[in-house]
Each structure stands twice: as structure tokens, then as C-alpha cells.
N, C-alpha and C positions, 0 to 999 in steps of 0.2 A: 504132513506124509501126502505123497501122492500113491495112489494104489500101486501095488505089488514092488514098491520102489524098493524095498529091503530083497527081495528075488530078484528084481532084476540087477541092482548093484552088484549081489554078489556072481551072480552068472556073467556078467561083462569082466569080473576080476578072475573067476576060472576059464573063462575064454582068454583073456590075455594071457594066461599063465601057460594054458596048452598052446596056444600059440609060439610062446617065446621057448618053453618046453622042446617041443616038437623040432625046433629048429638047433635049437642046445643037440639033442639027441642026434641029428645027423653027423654033426661036427666031433661027436666024443673021439673016431680016432686019430681026430687031427689035434687033440689038446693034450695028449701024452697023458700025463696023471692026473689029470683036472677031471675029477670025477663027482665034482660039489652038487652039478644039477644037471634033469635030464627030463624026458617025458614026465613022470608023474611028479620031479621034487620042487620042478616051478609051476604045477598049477597050485601047492599044497602052500608056500612061499605066498603063494598071492592072496591065496585063502586066507594065511595066518593076518596078513596085513588087514583085508578086508573086513574077519572077525573083532579085529583088536581095535581097530578104529571102531566097528561098531557097538563095542562093548566099553568103550569111553566113557558115556555119562555114567556107566556101574562105579568104573574105577578110573580116576585118570590120570593112574600110572601105569595102566595097563599098557595103551600102546608105546610107553617110553620103554618100559621092561621089553615087549616082546623086537622092538625096531633094538636096541642093546643086546638083544640075546641072537637076533641075523646076522648083527655085527661080528660077535663075538665065533659064529658058527662058520663063519667066511672067514675070519682071523687063525682060528683053529685047523680049518681047512688049508689055507694057504701055507703055514708054516710046517705043516704035514709033507705037503709036496715040495718045502722047500729045503726039510731031512732029507726026503726019499731024492733029492739033485734032479729034483723035473724043473727042467726049463720053459716056461710057458708065462704069458701074461696077467694082468689081472681083468681080463674082459668078461670070465667067467663069475668071478665074485664079485665085481659091479654089476652085473646084471640081474644077479639075484638080490641085490638090495634094492635096485633099478622095478625087479617086478612086485618085489612087497608093498614099493611108497607107490606104483601107482592100483593093487591092490587096495592100498589103506583111501587110496584118493576117490575109489568107486563109492566107498560108504561113507566119505567125510563130505555131511551135511554142512551147509552153510558157506564151503570155500567158493563151490562151482555153482551156480544154480543158474535156470531151476534143472531138473533131474535130466534130461535129455540132452543138453549142453556139457553136461559132467560127462555122462557118459559115451557121448560123443567124441570127448576129449580122452576119454581113459583110451577105449577103442583106437583113436589114433595117437597116440604114443603108443599102445602094445604092438602098432604094425610097424611105425617107426622104428622101435625099440629092436622089434625082430629083422627089418632091412638092415639095420644097424650091424648087429651079428650077423647076418647070411652074408655080408658081401663084403666080407674080409679079403678077398681075393683084387676084387673092383677097385676099390678103394686102396690097396697097395701099388696095383698098378698105375693106378693113375697120377698116386704121389711120386710115382718113379718117373712120371713124364712129367714134372712141375720142376721147374730149377729156380734156384734161389734168387734170381731177380725178378720170375713170375711172380712166386712169393709175395714180393716187397712191392709189387706196381700192384697186385691185388688188393694189400695191405692199404695201400696209398689211397687206391681209389676209394676202399671203404671209410676212410678218415673224411676226405671230401664229401662222399655222400651221407655217410651216418651223424658224422660230428660238426664238421665245418657247415655243411647246407642249412640244418635247423636253425644255427645261431646268427646267419644273414639277415638282414631288416628286411623284410619284404613291405618294403616302400618306395615310389618311383622319387630318383633324385639325379643330381647332375645336371646339367645343362638342358632345358628342353623337358624338365621330368623322362628324361628317354630311359635313364638307369635304375633298374628296379635290383640289387645285389642279389635278392633270393631268385629271380628271374634268372639272371645271368648264371648264379650256382646251376638251376636247375637245367637250364641248358645243356653246361659241361657235362654234367653227371647223366643225361641224358644220350647225349654223343657219345660220351666214354663208355656208356654202358652198352648201348648197340654196338659199337666195337669190340669191346669185351665178350660180347657173348661170339661175336664171331671170329675173335682169337682162341678163345676156351675152346669151340667146336673144333675148330682146325688142331687144336692141340691134342683133343679126347678124341676124334674121328679119324686125323691123318690126310692133310690136303693130295696125298698119294692115291687116297681110294679111289678119287676119280680126278681127273683133273677139273672138270666142271663144276666138281662140286667145292673142288679148294677156292677156285677164282671166286666163285660164287659166295664160302666164305668171308674170303681176301674183301670181295667187294664191300661186304658189313663192315671191315676195318678201314679200307681207303681204295677207292676203285684209282686212284693216281700214284698209289703202290704195288698197285697188282699191273697198271700199267706200265710203270718204269720197270718192276721185276722181268717182265716179260719182254720188254724191249733188249734189255740187258741179255738175257739169252736170246736172242734173236741177232743182235748183233757180235755175239761170239758165234752163235750158229744159224744163218741164213733160212736152211730147210726149214725151221721151226717155225717161220713166218704164218703160215698157216694154221695151225694149232696156239700160238700167240695169238694170234687175231681173234682165232676165239674165244678164248681166257678171256681176254679184255671185253672182247663183248659181254659176255656174262655177267662181269662184273660192275659193269656200266648198268647193267638189268637190275642188278640191286640195288644199285646207288640209286636210280630212279623209283625202285620201290620203298626205298629207303625213305625218299624224300615226301611219299604219302604216309608214312608211319609217323614221321614225326608232325608233319601240320594234321595229323588226328591226333597226335598227344597234346595238341598245344589249340587250335581252332577245327575241329571238325567239318564245321559246315563250310569252309573255306575248299574243301574237296567235291562242294558240286559243280565248283565252276574250275577249278582245276582237275577234273579225273578224265575227262575228254581228252585233252590236251596231253596230259601226264601218260594217261595209256595208249596214246599213240606212240608217243617215242619210246615206249616201253616195248609196244609192237613191232616197232622200227628196228630196236636193239635185238631181239630176238630174228627179226628176219635177217639182219646183217651176220647174226650167229651162225643160222642157216648155211647164208650165202659162202663165210667166211673159216668157218671151222676145221680142219681136217685132224681126225686121230692120232696120235702119237704117244709110244710109248717108250718117249726116249727119257732117260734120268734127269736130263736139264730142264724138263716140263716142270719139274718138281716147284712148289711154290713156297717161300719162307718169306714170313713177317716178323717184325718184330714185335712184344707185348705193347698193345696202341696206348697205355695209361704209363704215363711218365708227367710228375708232377710239373716239371719245365715243359712238356707238353700240354698240360691243362692250361695249364697259367697264361701261355700264348695262342689257347684255343679263347679263352676266356677276355683276353684283350680283342683279340677280333669279332668276336660276338659283340663288344661295347662298340666299338668302333664303327661297325656296321649297322648295328641299334641306329647309335649317333645320326651318325652319315643319312639313313633311310630318313630320320625324325627329323631332321634337318630340312633335308629334301623334301617331304612332306611339307612343311612350314614354309619354307623360303623359297620353294623352286616348283610346285605343285609335281606333278606325275612324271615328267620330263625328270627333274631331279633325282626321284625313287628309281626311274629306269638305271641312271647313269650311277648312281651309287651302289644299283644291284649287278651292272656289268662289272664295276671295278671290283665289288666282293666274290663274284665269281669266276674271278683271275685265281683265286686262293681257295674258296670254300664255297659249295654250296649249301652245304649244313646251313652256315652262320646268317645268308640270306634267305633260306627258306623259312627259320625260324623268326627271323626278325618281320619278313613281311608275315607269316601267321599270326603275329602277336599284335602289327601295327592294323591287319583287318579285323582280328579279335575287340581292337579299339577304334574301330570305327571306318579303316583305310577300304575305300570298295574293292569288293573283293575280285574283282576283273582287275583290277589295278595291281593288285596282290599277285594273282595269278601269272599276269605278264611279266612282275620283278624277277619273279621264278624260273620261269620258262626262259629269260634272260641270260639268269645266271647260268642255268643247264646249259645254254648253247655257248657260253662264252667258257665255261671250265672245260666243254667236249672240247671244243679248237684248241683248247691250252692242251688237252691230255693229248688231242690228235697230233699236236705240234711234238710233243714229248716223244711221243711212239715213232714218226719218222725223223726227228733229230738223234734220238737214241739207237733206235732200232733196225734203221735204214727204211730204203724204199721198198724193199722186200714184204718188210711190215707195215708200213706208211702206207701203204696205198690201198690196203685191206683194210685199217681202223680208218682210213679216212671214209673210203665209201661208209662204214657202220656210221661214222661221226654224221655224211653228210645225210643219211637215212635217218637220223634221230633229229636233227635238228631241222630238217624237211619237214617231217613228219608233225614236231610238235608245233612248226609255225601254220601250214596247214590250217591243224587242228585247232590253232589257238585264233585265228582268221575266224571258223567257223563257227568259235563259242561267242566271240563279239560279236559277229556279223546275224544268231539265231538267239543267241542265250538271255 
């Protein structure tokens, strides 16, 4: 036993009980007739759990009897409220049991060791419990914003990330050993995860809190979707062209930053070569934002995006990843750098992420960093040209000429920085 272990454990249990009890005391008026616990009752329950466990060696039945007593007390209190026709949930009753068990954990030797780890766990659980109890309004407001479709999309994402991904074999398969099922699954999870973070942020914060914020979060989901969204609005209302161009520019900036994040996740060393061209393109996109953006409070500027994770979309993304990986691997083996650049250009017409991750993976496997950097830059340039064409074709020239300016700045800055990197790097 460590020095003062018993004292520290009892102190931790008491502190957790006081923290939870303080929160429950403050919410008593909102709980109707639920008067089971307050600032004094919860510390007593926590100490009861700690003492019952501490005395366990003296009587093996004592912790079980004490726990059953807590259950009985909670049941009697709940039944009394029901008889008085008091309408409330079971949060208070469950929190009493949780506080008792956290107190018991504080003095449970051999469950979590060493003592410092156990007490940190006890403190963390106490804070988490208090947060859950005190955030009722926030959780209810958040749940009200979540649609049934959002819930199922989230569940599908978790199925892929938590169940399917660990089951995929972690070895190279297919032609040229280019396809690793675990790697493909991980890429899908990373891309979907980044998109999902942006989508959730938009749902919680609301794109209308700021046009640039909405466009930036939309860029995490899909810069192409942001481009099409604002192009459609500009087609219906041409005077929105300046604000739409600025929103598109910020979405493109976030897309470029997203490239850096993906490379850092796969092969951080590649950033040494990629940083200057990518930084130049980000700077050019921001310059385009400053030149083109004009603020507007028009309702039509609101950005709406669907949940980015659907099972069909995930399968499509996986196929794109597989095809790009296979094409770039074959190009590397049979056609050298020129073949890789051609594959990057073709991949960039639909998706920058696939080329980015494929290039990073090949660089990790031995591809020259400069070659991988050029491949990513080509994909970004082609993708920028495609999105500029969409802005012109859908939104018209009022938007198109502004977006074209941003695109030219991005491509020119990237090309110049790439030449400098090749010459002096």
C-alpha cells in the first residue's frame, strides 16, 4: 500500500460526491419532487461506496449489501414520486448509483493500479458525470437539431470505423501488391471523418452565423459542393456573385489545408517538400478571397449541405481510392514519373483526396518526395480547373470571372513555388 493511499482515495470519493451534489443542488427546482439527492447526500453516497469497498476484506458481503441498500433506497424514492404523480425521469436516481460506484472504485485495490491512475480515473469519471448532468439543455438542443437521417448516417460511419475497419486484412493484395484493404478502409474513415467533423460543426454552429465560417466548414465536407451550391444561388440571383466568389475561395483554402492534414496523417516527411507549394497556393486562395469577397446579408447566401457519409458514397470513394492507387502504382512500375503525373491529372478531375493519399502512401514506400509533391500539385490544379468550369457553367460569367481569378492565382502560385522547390530543394 502506498503512503496515505486510504486518505487520498477517501478524499477523491468525497470530492466527486461534492461536485455531483453541487450540480444536483442547483437543479432541484427543475426536478419537481425529486428530492433524493443534494449537496450533502451525494458525498455521503460516495463515502458509503468507498467505505463499503474498503471494509470488503473484513466482510465479503458488506459491499454487496451496501449496494443493494442503495438500489432499495433509490427504488423507494422513485416509487414515492410516482405515487405523488411527480413527472420526472430517472437521471437523479441513476446518478446516485453512479456516484456510489465511483466512490467504491476509489478504494478498490487491484482493479486499476497504480493508485495515481485509479484516482485520476475516479476524478475523470466524476467530472464526466457532472458534465452530463449539468448539460441537459445543451444536449436536448443538440438532439433537436439531429435528424433521423443524420443519426443513421452517423451510425453507418461508426459501423465502418469501429466494426468493419478492424476486420480488414492488413496486407498488400491485388495486382502489383498495390491494394491493402486495411489502408483503403483507413483512408475512407479519415476522409469521411474530416467531412463529418465539418458537417457536425455546421449543424451545431449553423452556417448562418457567418458566411465565411459556413463556407470554411463546407470546405471540410466538399469544396466542390460549396462551389456548386453558391453557383446555383448566383445563377438565380447574379448580384450574389461577389459574396459567392469569396465563399468559394475560402472553401478552396480549407480544401488545400485539408491536403496538408491528410499528408501529415499518412507520411509527415512529405510535408518538407510539399509545404512551400501548398503554402503558396493557400496564400493565393486567401488573396483571391480578399479581392473577390463582398459581404451580403441576403438569405440566399445560406449554405446547405447533406450529411457527407452515406454507405453508397463510401463505397464509391473506396473504389476511387483503389483505382487511383492501382493506376499510380502501375504508372510508377511501367511508365515512371510521367505515368504518375498522368494518373494524378485523371484522378484530380474528380477527387484531390484520393491522389493526395495515394501519393503520400507511395512516397512512404519509396517514391521520390518531389515526384509525389508534383503529383499532388497536378491533381490540385486539375481539380481547380474543373471547379472553375463548374462555377462558369452553372453560375455564369458574373461569378465565373471572379472564381477564374482565384483559380489562376492558385495555379500560378503553386507552379511558381513548385519550380522554386525543384530548383533549390
